[in-house]
C-alpha positions as a Markdown table, in Angstrom:
| # | Residue | x | y | z |
|---|---|---|---|---|
| 1 | Unk | 194.6 | 233.5 | 226.1 |
| 2 | Unk | 193.7 | 229.7 | 226.1 |
| 3 | Unk | 197.4 | 228.9 | 225.5 |
| 4 | Unk | 198.5 | 230.7 | 228.7 |
| 5 | Unk | 195.8 | 229.2 | 230.4 |
| 6 | Unk | 197.2 | 225.7 | 229.3 |
| 7 | Unk | 200.6 | 226.7 | 230.3 |
| 8 | Unk | 199.5 | 227.6 | 233.7 |
| 9 | Unk | 197.9 | 224.3 | 234.1 |
| 10 | Unk | 201.2 | 222.4 | 232.6 |
| 11 | Unk | 203.0 | 224.5 | 235.5 |
| 12 | Unk | 200.8 | 223.3 | 238.1 |
| 13 | Unk | 200.8 | 219.6 | 237.0 |
| 14 | Unk | 204.9 | 219.6 | 236.7 |
| 15 | Unk | 204.9 | 221.5 | 240.3 |
| 16 | Unk | 203.0 | 218.3 | 241.8 |
| 17 | Unk | 205.5 | 215.9 | 240.1 |
| 18 | Unk | 208.3 | 218.1 | 241.9 |
| 19 | Unk | 206.5 | 218.0 | 245.0 |
| 20 | Unk | 205.9 | 214.2 | 245.0 |
| 21 | Unk | 209.6 | 213.4 | 244.2 |
| 22 | Unk | 210.9 | 215.8 | 246.8 |
| 23 | Unk | 208.4 | 214.2 | 249.3 |
| 24 | Unk | 209.7 | 210.7 | 248.3 |
| 25 | Unk | 213.2 | 211.7 | 248.6 |
| 26 | Unk | 212.6 | 213.0 | 251.9 |
| 27 | Unk | 211.0 | 209.7 | 253.4 |
| 28 | Unk | 213.7 | 207.5 | 251.7 |
| 29 | Unk | 216.3 | 210.0 | 253.4 |
| 30 | Unk | 214.8 | 209.4 | 256.6 |
| 31 | Unk | 214.8 | 205.7 | 256.2 |
| 32 | Unk | 218.5 | 205.7 | 255.5 |
| 33 | Unk | 219.3 | 208.1 | 258.1 |
| 34 | Unk | 217.6 | 205.6 | 260.9 |
| 35 | Unk | 219.1 | 202.3 | 259.5 |
| 36 | Unk | 221.0 | 201.9 | 262.5 |
| 37 | Unk | 218.2 | 202.9 | 265.0 |
| 38 | Unk | 216.8 | 199.9 | 267.2 |
| 39 | Unk | 213.1 | 199.0 | 266.3 |
| 40 | Unk | 212.9 | 201.4 | 263.7 |
| 41 | Unk | 210.4 | 201.0 | 261.0 |
| 42 | Unk | 210.8 | 202.3 | 257.5 |
| 43 | Unk | 208.2 | 204.2 | 255.6 |
| 44 | Unk | 207.0 | 204.0 | 252.1 |
| 45 | Unk | 205.8 | 207.3 | 250.4 |
| 46 | Unk | 202.2 | 207.4 | 249.2 |
| 47 | Unk | 200.7 | 209.2 | 246.3 |
| 48 | Unk | 197.4 | 209.7 | 244.5 |
| 49 | Unk | 196.3 | 211.0 | 241.1 |
| 50 | Unk | 194.5 | 214.2 | 240.8 |
| 51 | Unk | 191.7 | 214.7 | 238.4 |
| 52 | Unk | 189.4 | 217.4 | 237.1 |
| 53 | Unk | 186.0 | 216.7 | 235.5 |
| 54 | Unk | 183.0 | 218.6 | 234.4 |
| 55 | Unk | 181.0 | 215.9 | 233.8 |
| 56 | Unk | 179.1 | 215.1 | 237.3 |
| 57 | Unk | 182.6 | 214.3 | 238.8 |
| 58 | Unk | 182.8 | 211.5 | 236.6 |
| 59 | Unk | 186.7 | 210.3 | 236.2 |
| 60 | Unk | 185.7 | 208.5 | 232.9 |
| 61 | Unk | 186.3 | 211.6 | 231.1 |
| 62 | Unk | 188.5 | 213.2 | 233.4 |
| 63 | Unk | 191.5 | 215.4 | 232.9 |
| 64 | Unk | 194.7 | 214.4 | 234.9 |
| 65 | Unk | 195.9 | 217.4 | 237.0 |
| 66 | Unk | 199.1 | 215.8 | 238.5 |
| 67 | Unk | 199.6 | 214.0 | 241.9 |
| 68 | Unk | 199.3 | 214.6 | 245.6 |
| 69 | Unk | 201.1 | 213.2 | 248.5 |
| 70 | Unk | 199.5 | 211.4 | 251.4 |
| 71 | Unk | 200.4 | 209.8 | 254.5 |
| 72 | Unk | 203.6 | 207.7 | 254.3 |
| 73 | Unk | 202.7 | 204.0 | 254.9 |
| 74 | Unk | 204.7 | 202.3 | 257.7 |
| 75 | Unk | 206.2 | 199.0 | 257.0 |
| 76 | Unk | 206.0 | 196.7 | 260.2 |
| 77 | Unk | 207.9 | 193.7 | 259.1 |
| 78 | Unk | 210.1 | 192.2 | 261.4 |
| 79 | Unk | 213.7 | 193.6 | 261.6 |
| 80 | Unk | 216.8 | 191.5 | 262.1 |
| 81 | Unk | 218.0 | 190.5 | 265.5 |
| 82 | Unk | 221.3 | 191.4 | 267.0 |
| 83 | Unk | 222.8 | 189.5 | 269.8 |
| 84 | Unk | 224.0 | 191.7 | 272.7 |
| 85 | Unk | 223.9 | 189.4 | 275.6 |
| 86 | Unk | 222.7 | 192.1 | 277.8 |
| 87 | Unk | 219.9 | 190.7 | 280.2 |
| 88 | Unk | 217.6 | 193.8 | 279.7 |
| 89 | Unk | 218.1 | 194.0 | 276.2 |
| 90 | Unk | 214.7 | 192.5 | 274.8 |
| 91 | Unk | 213.5 | 191.7 | 271.3 |
| 92 | Unk | 209.8 | 190.9 | 270.2 |
| 93 | Unk | 209.7 | 187.9 | 267.7 |
| 94 | Unk | 206.3 | 188.4 | 266.2 |
| 95 | Unk | 203.5 | 190.7 | 266.9 |
| 96 | Unk | 203.3 | 193.4 | 269.8 |
| 97 | Unk | 204.9 | 196.4 | 271.3 |
| 98 | Unk | 206.6 | 197.4 | 274.4 |
| 99 | Unk | 204.5 | 199.9 | 276.2 |
| 100 | Unk | 206.2 | 203.2 | 277.5 |
| 101 | Unk | 204.7 | 205.5 | 280.2 |
| 102 | Unk | 205.5 | 209.0 | 280.9 |
| 103 | Unk | 208.6 | 210.3 | 283.1 |
| 104 | Unk | 208.4 | 209.0 | 286.6 |
| 105 | Unk | 207.3 | 211.4 | 289.1 |
| 106 | Unk | 204.1 | 212.3 | 287.2 |
| 107 | Unk | 202.0 | 209.4 | 289.1 |
| 108 | Unk | 201.1 | 205.9 | 288.3 |
| 109 | Unk | 198.0 | 206.5 | 286.4 |
| 110 | Unk | 199.0 | 206.8 | 282.8 |
| 111 | Unk | 196.2 | 208.0 | 280.2 |
| 112 | Unk | 196.0 | 206.2 | 276.9 |
| 113 | Unk | 197.2 | 209.6 | 275.4 |
| 114 | Unk | 200.3 | 209.5 | 277.4 |
| 115 | Unk | 201.4 | 206.0 | 276.4 |
| 116 | Unk | 203.9 | 205.5 | 273.6 |
| 117 | Unk | 204.5 | 202.1 | 272.0 |
| 118 | Unk | 207.8 | 200.8 | 270.4 |
| 119 | Unk | 209.9 | 197.6 | 269.3 |
| 120 | Unk | 213.0 | 199.4 | 270.8 |
| 121 | Unk | 213.7 | 196.9 | 273.4 |
| 122 | Unk | 216.9 | 198.6 | 274.8 |
| 123 | Unk | 216.4 | 198.9 | 278.6 |
| 124 | Unk | 218.3 | 199.4 | 282.0 |
| 125 | Unk | 217.6 | 200.1 | 285.5 |
| 126 | Unk | 217.5 | 203.6 | 286.7 |
| 127 | Unk | 219.2 | 204.7 | 290.4 |
| 128 | Unk | 216.1 | 203.4 | 292.1 |
| 129 | Unk | 215.3 | 200.2 | 290.2 |
| 130 | Unk | 212.9 | 201.2 | 287.7 |
| 131 | Unk | 213.0 | 199.6 | 284.3 |
| 132 | Unk | 213.4 | 202.5 | 281.8 |
| 133 | Unk | 214.3 | 203.1 | 278.1 |
| 134 | Unk | 217.4 | 205.1 | 276.9 |
| 135 | Unk | 215.3 | 208.2 | 277.2 |
| 136 | Unk | 214.1 | 207.5 | 280.8 |
| 137 | Unk | 210.8 | 206.5 | 280.0 |
| 138 | Unk | 209.4 | 203.6 | 282.0 |
| 139 | Unk | 208.5 | 200.0 | 280.8 |
| 140 | Unk | 204.8 | 199.3 | 281.8 |
| 141 | Unk | 204.1 | 195.8 | 283.0 |
| 142 | Unk | 200.7 | 194.2 | 284.1 |
| 143 | Unk | 198.2 | 196.9 | 285.2 |
| 144 | Unk | 200.0 | 199.3 | 283.2 |
| 145 | Unk | 202.3 | 200.5 | 285.8 |
| 146 | Unk | 206.0 | 200.7 | 285.9 |
| 147 | Unk | 208.5 | 197.8 | 286.7 |
| 148 | Unk | 210.5 | 198.3 | 289.7 |
| 149 | Unk | 213.3 | 195.7 | 290.3 |
| 150 | Unk | 214.4 | 196.1 | 294.1 |
| 151 | Unk | 218.3 | 196.4 | 294.3 |
| 152 | Unk | 218.1 | 194.5 | 298.0 |
| 153 | Unk | 215.9 | 191.3 | 298.7 |
| 154 | Unk | 213.1 | 191.8 | 301.4 |
| 155 | Unk | 214.6 | 189.2 | 303.5 |
| 156 | Unk | 213.0 | 185.8 | 304.5 |
| 157 | Unk | 212.6 | 183.9 | 307.8 |
| 158 | Unk | 215.4 | 181.9 | 306.9 |
| 159 | Unk | 217.8 | 184.9 | 306.1 |
| 160 | Unk | 216.5 | 188.1 | 307.6 |
| 161 | Unk | 219.6 | 190.0 | 306.3 |
| 162 | Unk | 218.6 | 191.8 | 302.7 |
| 163 | Unk | 220.9 | 190.5 | 299.9 |
| 164 | Unk | 222.1 | 192.4 | 297.0 |
| 165 | Unk | 220.7 | 192.0 | 293.5 |
| 166 | Unk | 223.2 | 189.8 | 291.4 |
| 167 | Unk | 221.1 | 188.5 | 288.3 |
| 168 | Unk | 218.0 | 189.6 | 286.3 |
| 169 | Unk | 216.5 | 187.2 | 283.7 |
| 170 | Unk | 213.3 | 187.6 | 281.5 |
| 171 | Unk | 211.9 | 184.4 | 279.9 |
| 172 | Unk | 210.1 | 184.3 | 276.4 |
| 173 | Unk | 206.7 | 184.9 | 278.3 |
| 174 | Unk | 207.9 | 188.3 | 279.6 |
| 175 | Unk | 208.4 | 187.0 | 283.3 |
| 176 | Unk | 211.2 | 189.0 | 285.1 |
| 177 | Unk | 213.1 | 187.1 | 287.6 |
| 178 | Unk | 216.0 | 188.6 | 290.0 |
| 179 | Unk | 218.3 | 186.6 | 292.0 |
| 180 | Unk | 219.4 | 187.9 | 295.1 |
| 181 | Unk | 222.9 | 186.6 | 296.9 |
| 182 | Unk | 223.7 | 183.1 | 295.3 |
| 183 | Unk | 220.6 | 181.4 | 294.7 |
| 184 | Unk | 217.7 | 183.4 | 296.1 |
| 185 | Unk | 215.4 | 183.7 | 293.0 |
| 186 | Unk | 212.1 | 185.6 | 292.9 |
| 187 | Unk | 209.7 | 186.8 | 290.2 |
| 188 | Unk | 209.7 | 190.7 | 290.3 |
| 189 | Unk | 207.7 | 191.6 | 287.2 |
| 190 | Unk | 205.7 | 190.7 | 284.3 |
| 191 | Unk | 205.8 | 192.5 | 280.9 |
| 192 | Unk | 202.9 | 193.1 | 279.0 |
| 193 | Unk | 202.9 | 193.8 | 275.1 |
| 194 | Unk | 200.3 | 195.7 | 273.1 |
| 195 | Unk | 198.9 | 194.7 | 269.9 |
| 196 | Unk | 196.7 | 196.8 | 267.5 |
| 197 | Unk | 194.0 | 195.7 | 264.9 |
| 198 | Unk | 195.4 | 198.0 | 262.4 |
| 199 | Unk | 198.8 | 198.8 | 263.3 |
| 200 | Unk | 199.4 | 200.8 | 260.3 |
| 201 | Unk | 197.4 | 203.4 | 261.7 |
| 202 | Unk | 199.5 | 204.2 | 264.5 |
| 203 | Unk | 201.4 | 207.6 | 264.4 |
| 204 | Unk | 205.0 | 207.9 | 264.2 |
| 205 | Unk | 206.4 | 210.4 | 267.0 |
| 206 | Unk | 210.0 | 209.6 | 266.3 |
| 207 | Unk | 212.6 | 207.5 | 268.0 |
| 208 | Unk | 211.1 | 204.7 | 267.0 |
| 209 | Unk | 208.0 | 205.2 | 269.1 |
| 210 | Unk | 204.2 | 205.5 | 268.3 |
| 211 | Unk | 200.9 | 206.8 | 269.7 |
| 212 | Unk | 197.7 | 205.1 | 269.1 |
| 213 | Unk | 195.1 | 206.8 | 266.7 |
| 214 | Unk | 191.4 | 206.3 | 265.9 |
| 215 | Unk | 192.7 | 204.5 | 262.6 |
| 216 | Unk | 194.9 | 202.1 | 264.6 |
| 217 | Unk | 192.2 | 201.4 | 267.4 |
| 218 | Unk | 192.7 | 200.8 | 271.0 |
| 219 | Unk | 195.4 | 198.4 | 271.8 |
| 220 | Unk | 195.0 | 195.0 | 273.3 |
| 221 | Unk | 197.4 | 194.3 | 276.1 |
| 222 | Unk | 198.7 | 190.8 | 276.9 |
| 223 | Unk | 201.5 | 188.8 | 278.1 |
| 224 | Unk | 204.1 | 187.5 | 275.3 |
| 225 | Unk | 202.8 | 184.3 | 273.5 |
| 226 | Unk | 199.1 | 185.0 | 274.2 |
| 227 | Unk | 196.9 | 185.0 | 271.3 |
| 228 | Unk | 198.6 | 186.6 | 268.3 |
| 229 | Unk | 201.4 | 188.3 | 270.5 |
| 230 | Unk | 204.8 | 187.3 | 270.0 |
| 231 | Unk | 207.5 | 186.0 | 272.4 |
| 232 | Unk | 210.3 | 187.9 | 274.0 |
| 233 | Unk | 213.9 | 187.3 | 273.2 |
| 234 | Unk | 216.3 | 188.3 | 275.8 |
| 235 | Unk | 219.8 | 189.2 | 275.1 |
| 236 | Unk | 219.0 | 190.4 | 271.6 |
| 237 | Unk | 217.9 | 193.8 | 270.0 |
| 238 | Unk | 215.6 | 194.2 | 266.8 |
| 239 | Unk | 217.2 | 196.3 | 264.4 |
| 240 | Unk | 215.8 | 198.7 | 261.6 |
| 241 | Unk | 213.9 | 196.8 | 258.9 |
| 242 | Unk | 215.5 | 199.2 | 256.3 |
| 243 | Unk | 217.4 | 197.5 | 253.6 |
| 244 | Unk | 220.0 | 200.2 | 252.5 |
| 245 | Unk | 220.5 | 198.6 | 249.2 |
| 246 | Unk | 216.8 | 198.9 | 248.2 |
| 247 | Unk | 216.6 | 202.6 | 249.6 |
| 248 | Unk | 219.5 | 203.6 | 247.6 |
| 249 | Unk | 218.1 | 202.2 | 244.3 |
| 250 | Unk | 214.7 | 203.9 | 245.2 |
| 251 | Unk | 216.5 | 207.1 | 245.7 |
| 252 | Unk | 218.3 | 207.0 | 242.3 |
| 253 | Unk | 214.8 | 206.3 | 240.6 |
| 254 | Unk | 213.3 | 209.1 | 242.4 |
| 255 | Unk | 216.2 | 211.6 | 241.9 |
| 256 | Unk | 215.8 | 210.7 | 238.1 |
| 257 | Unk | 212.3 | 211.5 | 238.3 |
| 258 | Unk | 212.9 | 214.7 | 240.1 |
| 259 | Unk | 215.5 | 215.7 | 237.5 |
| 260 | Unk | 213.0 | 214.7 | 234.7 |
| 261 | Unk | 210.4 | 217.0 | 236.2 |
| 262 | Unk | 212.9 | 219.8 | 236.3 |
| 263 | Unk | 213.8 | 219.7 | 232.6 |
| 264 | Unk | 209.9 | 219.7 | 231.9 |
| 265 | Unk | 209.7 | 222.8 | 234.0 |
| 266 | Unk | 212.6 | 224.5 | 232.6 |
| 267 | Unk | 211.3 | 223.7 | 228.7 |
| 268 | Unk | 207.9 | 225.1 | 229.8 |
| 269 | Unk | 209.4 | 228.4 | 231.1 |
| 270 | Unk | 211.6 | 228.7 | 227.8 |
| 271 | Unk | 208.6 | 228.3 | 225.6 |
| 272 | Unk | 206.5 | 230.8 | 227.7 |
| 273 | Unk | 209.5 | 233.5 | 227.2 |
| 274 | Unk | 209.6 | 233.0 | 223.6 |
| 275 | Unk | 205.8 | 233.4 | 223.2 |
| 276 | Unk | 206.1 | 236.6 | 225.7 |
| 277 | Unk | 208.6 | 238.1 | 223.6 |
| 278 | Unk | 206.8 | 238.2 | 220.4 |
């Protein structure tokens, strides 16, 4: 009877190893699949050992009971910058996140739960001049309101005829300038970035976007180059920080661990069958 109990425990331990290896493979596969995604931040699978003790919960004489998976840890290291020469392709060099609001039409007031944060700086103008990302979410500027760039100038006393938008530029401090006609340049917006005390506590919601959580703390907003916030590099996009070579090596190691656990499980099944047939 004691032997069958021991076999049951062994099955449970080996199964936790299989689950851990499977989870690790899933995280690595997701990193590789998003190696070409702008602003993507790779994850690292995390594990904890399981113990069982009958001595006042002390681990000094505890018995190992396998392993369990915990929340993957995000790596927010800087990704490489790729030149695009697009005036609204923006990369952050240093700390900080672009702040995205909810789809336009829901009002200007955005609650903290509705904000999203990203390092993907691929933006463009929609048909009414709002600065939006590839999914149509507006980039928020000062006061956490969407940034709008008019296609026509308001006109001046010297030239009452509105002029067409001809050029947009963004400097390293996030100031957006628009040129109308030949040389009528005006400031039309200011980008603010968000910084967190614990960025590793952010919740990954996909598409290189994150939500704040109690672990991350509330964001601190500021202009680029203020305090610890990085600067804006216009004409560039930050690529994924995934290193394909490293991920493939990790995948091979994890596959070996998975195969090893599988062989151990098969051996336990064979032994149990032999004993059961006696």
